[in-house]
C-alpha positions in Angstrom: 0.1 -0.1 0.1 1.3 3.4 -1.0 1.2 4.9 2.7 3.9 8.1 2.0 2.6 11.3 1.1 4.9 14.4 -1.0 8.4 14.7 -2.4 10.3 16.6 0.2 7.6 17.4 3.2 6.5 13.7 3.3 3.8 12.2 5.1 3.6 8.2 6.2 1.0 7.1 8.1 -0.1 3.8 10.1 -3.1 2.6 12.0 -6.9 1.6 11.7 -10.5 2.6 12.9 -10.3 0.3 14.9 -6.9 -0.4 16.0 -4.3 0.7 18.9 -3.7 4.2 17.6 -3.2 6.3 14.4 0.1 7.8 14.0 2.7 9.1 11.3 6.1 10.4 10.8 6.7 13.6 8.6 10.2 14.2 7.3 11.7 17.0 5.3 10.1 19.7 7.7 12.1 22.4 7.7 14.5 22.9 11.2 14.2 25.7 13.5 10.3 26.3 12.8 8.5 27.6 16.1 6.3 24.0 16.9 2.6 25.1 18.4 1.7 22.0 20.1 -2.2 23.8 21.2 -2.1 24.5 17.6 -1.9 21.2 16.6 -4.3 19.6 18.9 -6.6 22.5 17.9 -6.3 21.4 14.5 -7.4 17.5 15.7 -10.0 18.9 17.6 -11.5 20.4 14.9 -11.7 16.8 13.2 -12.2 14.5 16.3 -15.6 12.7 16.2 -18.1 13.8 19.0 -17.9 17.7 18.4 -21.3 18.3 17.5 -24.8 16.9 16.9 -24.0 16.5 13.1 -21.4 14.0 13.9 -20.8 11.0 14.9 -21.1 10.1 18.7 -17.9 8.1 18.9 -16.2 10.3 21.4 -12.9 10.5 21.2 -10.0 12.9 22.2 -7.8 12.5 20.2 -4.6 13.7 22.2 -1.5 13.8 20.2 1.9 12.9 21.4 5.2 14.2 19.4 7.5 11.2 19.9 10.7 13.1 18.2 12.2 16.0 16.2 11.3 18.4 18.1 13.3 20.2 20.4 12.8 23.1 22.8 10.1 24.0 20.8 11.4 23.8 17.6 11.5 21.6 14.8 15.1 19.9 14.5 15.1 19.0 11.2 15.0 15.2 11.8 11.3 13.1 11.4 8.8 14.0 13.4 7.0 11.2 15.0 3.6 11.0 16.3 1.1 8.8 17.9 -3.1 9.6 18.8 -4.5 6.5 20.5 -7.9 5.5 19.9 -9.9 4.9 23.0 -14.0 4.9 22.1 -14.1 1.9 19.3 -16.9 -0.4 19.6 -15.7 -3.2 17.6 -18.4 -5.3 17.9 -20.9 -2.7 16.4 -19.4 -4.5 13.1 -19.0 -8.2 14.2 -22.3 -9.0 12.9 -21.6 -7.6 8.7 -18.3 -9.2 9.2 -19.1 -11.5 6.2 -21.3 -8.6 4.7 -20.3 -6.2 1.9 -21.5 -2.9 2.9 -22.6 -0.9 -0.5 -20.1 1.6 -2.0 -17.7 0.9 1.2 -14.2 -0.4 0.4 -15.1 -3.7 2.0 -15.0 -5.6 -1.5 -12.5 -3.9 -3.4 -10.3 -4.4 -0.5 -10.7 -7.9 -0.1 -10.2 -8.5 -4.0 -6.9 -6.5 -3.8 -5.3 -8.2 -0.5 -7.2 -11.2 0.5 -8.0 -10.2 3.8 -9.4 -6.8 5.2 -10.5 -5.5 8.8 -14.4 -5.4 8.9 -14.1 -3.3 12.0 -15.1 -0.1 10.5 -13.4 0.1 7.5 -9.9 -0.3 9.1 -7.6 1.6 6.9 -10.1 3.0 4.7 -11.8 4.6 7.7 -11.5 8.5 7.5 -10.5 8.3 11.0 -7.0 7.7 9.3 -7.4 11.6 8.4 -6.0 12.1 12.2 -2.9 11.4 10.7 -3.3 14.2 7.9 -4.2 17.0 10.3 -1.2 16.4 12.6 1.1 16.6 8.9 -1.0 19.8 7.8 -0.9 21.1 10.8 2.7 21.4 11.2 2.8 22.4 7.3 0.7 25.0 8.3 3.6 26.2 11.1 5.6 26.4 8.8 3.5 28.6 6.2 2.1 30.9 8.2 5.4 32.4 9.4 6.0 33.5 5.7 2.0 35.3 5.8 0.5 31.7 4.1 -3.0 30.8 5.3 -5.3 28.3 4.2 -9.5 28.4 4.7 -11.8 26.2 4.0 -15.2 26.0 4.8 -18.5 23.9 3.3 -20.1 25.8 0.4 -22.5 23.4 -0.3 -25.0 20.9 1.8 -26.9 19.1 -0.4 -29.2 21.6 -2.8 -28.4 24.1 -0.1 -25.5 26.4 -1.4 -23.9 29.6 -1.1 -22.4 32.0 -4.0 -19.4 30.4 -6.0 -17.7 33.9 -5.4 -15.5 33.2 -1.8 -15.1 37.0 -1.6 -18.7 37.9 -0.6 -18.5 36.3 2.8 -16.3 36.9 5.7 -14.0 33.4 6.3 -12.9 34.5 9.4 -16.6 33.5 11.5 -16.8 30.0 9.5 -16.1 28.5 12.6 -18.9 29.9 14.8 -21.2 27.7 13.8 -20.8 23.8 13.9 -21.2 23.1 10.1 -18.3 26.0 9.7 -20.2 27.9 7.0 -19.2 31.7 6.7 -22.6 32.6 5.9 -24.9 32.5 9.4 -28.3 32.1 7.9 -27.2 29.5 5.5 -25.0 27.8 8.0 -28.2 27.5 9.9 -30.5 26.0 6.7 -27.5 23.4 6.3 -27.9 22.5 9.8 -31.5 21.7 9.7 -30.9 19.4 6.6 -28.5 17.8 8.3 -30.2 17.2 11.5 -33.6 15.6 9.3 -31.1 13.9 7.4 -29.8 12.3 10.2 -33.1 11.2 12.2 -34.1 9.7 8.4 -31.2 7.3 9.1 -29.8 8.6 6.0 -26.6 10.9 4.9 -26.2 13.5 2.6 -23.1 15.2 0.8 -21.9 18.6 -0.9 -18.9 20.9 -1.5 -15.8 22.3 0.4 -14.1 25.8 -0.5 -10.8 26.5 0.5 -8.6 29.2 -0.4 -4.8 30.0 0.2 -4.1 33.7 0.8 -0.4 34.7 0.7 1.2 32.4 -1.5 4.0 33.6 -3.7 4.0 33.2 -7.7 6.3 30.3 -8.7 5.2 27.5 -6.8 4.2 23.6 -9.6 6.2 22.8 -12.0 5.6 23.1 -15.6 5.0 19.6 -16.9 4.0 16.4 -14.6 4.0 18.2 -10.9 1.6 20.9 -11.8 0.5 22.7 -8.4 -3.2 22.2 -9.6 -2.5 19.0 -10.3 -0.9 18.1 -6.7 -3.7 19.9 -5.0 -6.1 18.0 -7.4 -4.2 14.4 -6.0 -4.6 15.8 -2.7 -8.1 16.6 -2.3 -9.2 13.4 -4.1 -7.4 11.3 -1.9 -9.5 12.5 1.1 -12.6 10.1 1.8 -15.9 10.3 0.0 -14.3 12.9 -2.2 -15.5 12.9 -5.9 -14.7 15.7 -7.6 -11.9 18.8 -7.4 -11.9 22.0 -9.9 -10.0 25.2 -9.6 -10.8 28.8 -10.6 -13.6 28.7 -12.4 -13.8 25.3 -13.1 -16.9 23.6 -14.6 -18.5 26.8 -14.5 -15.9 28.4 -16.9 -16.9 26.2 -20.1 -19.9 28.2 -20.9 -17.8 31.3 -21.3 -15.7 33.0 -24.1 -11.9 32.8 -23.7 -11.7 37.2 -23.7 -14.0 36.9 -20.6 -12.2 34.2 -18.7 -8.3 35.7 -19.5 -7.4 36.9 -16.7 -5.4 40.5 -17.7 -2.0 42.0 -16.2 -2.0 44.8 -14.1 0.6 46.7 -12.3 -0.5 47.7 -8.9 0.6 47.7 -5.4 4.3 48.1 -6.7 4.1 45.0 -8.4 2.7 42.9 -11.2 -1.1 40.9 -10.7 -4.0 40.4 -12.5 -7.0 42.3 -12.6 -9.5 39.5 -12.2 -8.8 35.6 -10.9 -10.7 33.5 -13.1 -7.5 30.8 -13.0 -8.2 30.6 -9.3 -4.0 31.9 -8.4 -2.2 29.0 -11.1 -1.4 29.6 -14.6 0.6 27.0 -16.7 0.9 24.9 -13.4 2.3 27.6 -11.2 0.8 30.0 -8.9 1.0 33.5 -9.9 0.8 35.2 -6.5 -3.3 35.9 -6.7 -5.6 33.3 -4.2 -5.5 30.1 -5.1 -9.1 28.6 -4.8 -10.7 25.1 -5.5 -13.8 23.3 -4.6 -13.7 19.4 -3.8 -17.0 17.6 -4.2 -18.3 15.2 -1.0 -20.6 12.2 -1.7 -23.1 10.9 1.1 -21.5 9.1 3.5 -22.3 5.4 2.2 -23.2 4.2 5.7 -27.0 4.7 6.2 -29.1 3.2 9.3 -31.3 2.1 6.4 -31.8 -1.3 5.0 -30.4 -2.3 2.0 -29.5 -5.1 -0.4 -26.2 -6.4 -0.9 -24.5 -9.9 -1.0 -21.8 -11.8 1.6 -18.4 -13.1 1.2 -19.6 -16.1 -0.4 -22.0 -14.3 -3.1 -25.7 -14.9 -1.6 -28.1 -12.2 -1.3 -28.7 -10.4 1.6 -30.1 -7.4 3.6 -27.6 -5.6 5.5 -29.1 -3.5 8.4 -25.9 -1.1 9.9 -25.8 -0.5 13.2 -23.2 1.8 15.2 -21.9 5.8 15.4 -21.8 7.5 12.2 -21.5 10.7 10.7 -24.9 12.2 8.4 -22.6 14.6 6.6 -18.7 14.5 6.3 -18.3 18.0 5.7 -18.0 20.0 9.2 -15.0 17.3 10.2 -13.9 17.3 6.1 -12.6 21.1 6.5 -9.9 20.5 8.8 -8.4 18.0 6.1 -9.2 19.9 3.2 -6.8 22.7 5.0 -4.3 20.1 6.2 -3.9 18.5 2.8 -3.5 21.8 1.0 -0.9 23.3 3.5 1.0 20.1 2.8 1.1 20.1 -1.3 2.2 24.3 -0.7 4.9 23.9 1.7 5.8 20.8 -0.4 6.3 22.8 -3.6 8.0 25.5 -1.6 10.7 23.3 -0.6 10.4 22.0 -4.3 11.2 25.5 -5.3 14.5 25.6 -3.4 13.2 28.9 -1.3 14.4 29.3 2.0 11.8 29.3 4.9 13.8 31.0 7.6 
């Protein structure tokens, strides 16, 4: 299995949903970066289960322990090992379906590939393993914010309830003031009501997360196979339940003419920039200094608390009725994961560009 992400800034992860722990090793972290452990824990708390009535009731504190690579509050340049223990797994909830393939899960595909699978909560395919991505992302953010780069994501659509595509219409700083993490309070309430309704019905709902990266300098990314938008797209599509990625105008731009989509160059505030940003801050696979923005589509969570038809490992038709604790909508908890993956990509691209961080 491919368990390592990145080129120079590299994250290797381990662990399963119902195993002893989830953790990882970050290699390539520049030396001398101030490591804010409270910030790292805060990012994990944004991802953890049980944080609101919109999420699974699994009660994990997700306390991270840094095992190496940090001395006197700074990164040493050595690998940073970390671990987060699992403490509230209910494996017995899955015993009754150990031989049954859950619709739209990785049960059948994992069994086909490896000849064995961990049926407890999906094992390695569970979104719980994204804990390691949030730790790696928080470490990347500590380096990026020292250079004035910020990464902010928010749900811009839940089901058919959507914000305007233009993120500049909203104050992104207030996104954390509601459990949905939407920067528009009125829309956030409507989204919350929908998620609660769907949860009561035993069903799930999907949506879209928008991410905005500010302060990124021009010149990051490569012109061929390591285009910056390709790196971001690969990172996002590697997140559990992600189904689509677009940056800049994306699919909405195909109905326009090139004369309206082109971002003309201007000289403003002592630097060259563009008058518009239809390109999403990336041109020719390389950042141009404007805001980088993209959208990630997430499917409805595959685990629904309703009877469904399926087959068991012997091919016998059966009905599956899943029990346990599950998210009715992945978006609120996926926000810090999207931010983390974006931060790791940007830091990796910066290091590949051989730019001095400190």
